[in-house]
C-alpha positions in Angstrom: 125.6 9.0 180.4 124.1 5.5 180.5 123.0 3.4 183.4 126.3 1.5 183.6 128.2 4.7 184.0 125.8 6.0 186.6 126.3 2.8 188.6 130.1 3.0 188.4 130.1 6.6 189.5 127.8 5.8 192.4 130.1 3.0 193.5 132.9 5.5 193.9 131.1 8.6 195.2 128.1 7.2 197.1 126.2 10.1 198.7 128.7 12.5 197.2 127.1 12.3 193.7 123.9 13.9 192.6 122.4 12.7 189.2 120.4 14.9 187.0 121.4 17.8 189.2 119.9 21.3 188.5 122.9 23.6 188.0 120.7 26.6 188.8 121.3 25.6 192.4 125.1 25.6 192.0 125.8 28.7 189.9 125.6 32.4 190.8 123.4 33.1 187.8 120.7 30.8 189.3 119.8 29.6 185.9 120.5 26.6 183.7 119.6 23.0 183.1 120.7 19.7 184.7 124.2 18.2 184.8 124.1 14.4 184.3 126.2 14.1 187.5 127.5 16.5 190.2 130.5 14.8 191.9 132.0 16.2 195.1 135.6 15.2 195.4 136.9 15.4 199.0 140.3 13.7 198.5 142.8 13.3 195.7 141.9 9.7 194.9 138.4 10.6 193.9 139.6 13.6 191.8 142.1 11.4 190.0 139.5 8.8 189.4 136.8 11.1 188.0 139.3 12.8 185.6 140.6 9.4 184.5 137.0 8.0 184.1 135.9 11.0 182.1 138.8 10.6 179.7 138.2 6.8 179.4 134.5 7.0 179.0 134.6 10.1 176.8 132.4 11.9 179.3 132.9 15.7 179.5 133.8 17.1 182.9 134.5 20.5 184.4 135.0 22.0 187.8 132.2 24.4 188.9 133.8 25.9 192.0 131.4 28.3 193.6 129.5 28.6 190.3 130.6 32.1 189.3 131.6 32.9 185.7 129.6 29.9 184.5 126.4 29.8 182.4 124.9 26.3 181.9 122.5 26.3 179.0 118.9 25.3 179.6 119.5 22.0 177.7 121.9 21.0 180.5 125.3 19.4 180.5 125.8 15.8 179.4 128.7 15.1 181.7 130.2 15.4 185.2 130.3 18.6 187.1 133.0 18.5 189.8 133.1 20.3 193.2 136.3 20.2 195.3 135.8 19.9 199.1 137.4 18.5 202.2 141.1 18.0 201.7 140.9 19.8 198.4 139.5 23.0 199.8 141.8 23.4 202.8 144.0 26.4 203.7 147.4 26.0 205.3 150.2 28.5 206.0 153.6 27.1 205.2 156.4 27.7 207.7 158.3 30.2 205.6 159.3 33.8 205.4 158.0 35.6 203.4 154.8 33.7 204.0 153.4 31.1 201.6 149.8 30.0 201.7 148.7 26.6 200.4 145.1 26.8 199.3 143.1 23.8 198.0 141.6 24.4 194.6 138.1 24.3 196.1 138.9 26.8 198.9 136.3 29.6 198.7 137.8 33.0 198.2 135.7 34.3 201.1 137.3 31.8 203.5 140.8 32.5 202.0 140.4 36.2 202.6 139.1 35.7 206.1 142.2 33.6 206.8 144.4 36.4 205.6 142.5 39.0 207.5 142.9 37.2 210.8 146.6 36.4 210.3 147.7 39.7 208.8 148.6 38.3 205.4 148.5 40.8 202.6 148.3 40.5 198.8 144.8 39.2 198.1 142.7 42.1 199.3 141.6 43.1 195.8 139.6 39.8 195.5 137.3 40.6 198.3 133.7 40.1 197.3 134.5 37.8 194.4 132.4 34.6 194.7 134.9 32.1 193.5 137.5 29.6 194.6 141.3 29.6 194.7 141.5 27.2 191.8 139.0 29.2 189.8 140.8 32.5 190.5 144.0 30.9 189.3 142.5 29.3 186.2 141.0 32.6 185.0 143.7 34.9 186.5 141.0 36.7 188.3 141.6 40.4 188.7 140.2 43.7 189.9 141.4 47.3 190.5 144.5 46.8 188.3 145.7 43.6 190.1 145.6 39.9 189.1 145.8 36.6 190.9 148.8 35.7 188.8 150.9 38.3 190.6 150.8 36.4 193.9 150.7 32.8 192.6 154.0 30.9 193.1 153.0 27.4 192.2 150.0 25.5 190.8 149.3 21.7 191.2 146.8 20.0 189.0 145.5 16.7 187.7 146.4 16.5 184.0 144.3 14.0 182.0 147.3 13.1 179.9 150.1 12.9 182.5 148.5 12.7 185.9 149.7 14.8 188.8 151.6 17.9 187.6 153.1 21.0 189.4 154.3 24.1 187.8 156.2 27.0 189.5 155.8 30.6 188.7 158.5 30.6 186.0 156.6 27.9 184.1 153.2 29.6 184.3 151.8 31.7 181.5 149.2 34.1 182.6 147.1 36.3 180.3 144.2 38.6 180.6 141.6 36.5 182.5 143.4 33.3 181.5 146.1 30.8 182.4 147.7 28.4 179.9 147.3 24.9 181.3 146.8 21.5 179.6 143.2 21.0 178.3 141.0 19.3 180.9 143.5 19.8 183.7 142.0 20.4 187.2 143.8 22.7 189.6 143.7 21.2 193.1 146.2 23.3 194.9 147.6 26.9 194.6 150.6 28.2 196.4 150.4 32.0 197.2 153.2 34.3 198.0 152.0 36.9 200.4 153.3 39.7 202.7 153.0 40.0 206.5 151.1 43.1 207.6 149.0 44.4 210.5 145.7 42.5 210.6 143.8 45.8 211.0 145.5 47.3 207.9 144.6 44.2 205.9 141.1 44.4 207.1 140.9 48.1 206.3 142.0 47.5 202.7 139.5 44.7 202.3 136.7 47.0 203.6 137.7 49.7 201.1 137.7 47.3 198.1 134.4 45.8 199.2 132.8 49.3 199.5 134.0 50.1 196.0 132.7 46.9 194.6 129.3 47.4 196.2 129.1 51.0 194.9 129.9 50.0 191.3 128.5 46.5 190.8 124.9 45.1 191.1 125.3 42.7 194.0 121.6 42.7 194.9 120.6 40.3 192.1 122.1 37.0 191.0 124.7 37.3 188.2 127.7 35.5 186.8 130.1 38.4 187.3 131.5 40.4 184.4 130.0 39.1 181.2 132.6 40.2 178.6 136.4 40.8 178.8 137.5 44.4 178.5 138.8 45.1 175.0 142.4 46.5 174.9 142.4 50.0 176.1 138.6 50.2 176.7 135.8 48.9 178.9 133.2 46.5 177.9 130.7 48.2 180.3 131.4 51.5 178.7 130.8 50.2 175.2 127.5 48.4 176.2 126.3 51.6 177.9 127.3 53.6 174.8 125.1 51.2 172.8 122.1 52.3 174.9 121.6 48.9 176.5 121.5 49.6 180.2 118.3 48.3 181.6 117.5 46.2 178.5 115.5 43.0 179.4 114.8 39.7 177.9 112.5 37.6 180.0 113.8 37.6 183.5 117.3 38.7 182.6 118.4 42.3 182.4 121.6 44.3 181.6 122.2 46.0 184.8 121.4 49.7 185.0 124.3 50.0 187.6 127.0 48.4 185.5 126.4 47.5 181.8 128.9 44.6 181.8 126.7 42.6 184.2 123.6 40.7 183.3 121.4 40.1 186.3 118.6 37.6 187.0 115.8 39.8 188.2 113.5 36.8 188.6 112.6 33.7 186.6 115.4 34.2 184.0 116.5 31.3 181.8 119.9 30.7 180.4 118.4 31.5 177.0 117.4 34.9 178.3 121.0 35.6 179.3 122.4 34.3 176.0 119.9 36.5 174.1 121.1 39.6 175.9 124.7 38.6 175.4 124.1 38.3 171.6 122.3 41.6 171.6 125.1 43.4 173.3 127.7 41.9 171.0 125.8 42.8 167.9 125.0 46.4 169.0 128.5 47.1 170.1 129.9 45.7 166.9 127.5 47.7 164.8 128.3 50.9 166.6 132.1 50.5 167.2 133.3 47.5 165.2 134.7 46.1 168.5 134.1 42.4 169.0 133.2 41.6 172.6 134.7 38.4 173.9 132.8 36.6 176.7 134.5 36.3 180.1 131.9 33.9 181.4 132.1 30.3 180.3 129.0 29.0 178.5 128.5 25.2 179.1 126.3 22.8 177.3 
């Protein structure tokens, strides 16, 4: 990114752009180098601009959401990181029965779940405790306890670098395990969710139960990026890594969690390189032992 590009980005975003921004502040791993720019888009015009500008200037760009499932390398990211806020992070219930919820791509899952709890809207309880956004949950078909975001998504709206604004309803969406097939570089800015009305106390109770299970089985006391590897068909990545004897293994300030082997936690002062070294160690040991190739669930950037 050169000085001309910085100047042009600043003219559009003003105080809503940070240059040479440490991504350790904006990711749940709390590690990683600098992004050349962190752009906060509060309305559609800015989001459309930054996508178009990235394509025209051949500058890489990606949405960081709440920073989970992302690992920025220590060398940084020579492009634009995007955060959705304001109008692009709102939550509105449509006047319909059964209920439909319009969530901005940048809407934090924590706020979305609170909205559902207060209004007695059921269908998303399984996502409680996931530190992501509505757009991120859709893009990776986030799931837990045998359920997936794709089961409740009715429509997705996005900015496509090739065609501009694009909406796809449920019949056109192709969800996979921790994946959604969308055009390369497309940014999801709105998700329509089909939910079910229920007693608010019942919704709250289910959320409390799921959160209790998450706390019991996952290492939430240290920074992490969430599940590191996808579960192989018919098996568990955590089980395979534990079988390889790697629980508690450390490289620098990163450690394979003794509580859940498919989590790498930052126990203090970790670098992205430490995390990557543990990922490579886990993949090699599991392959040597079982001939199963672990596929990363987290996205490595840079």
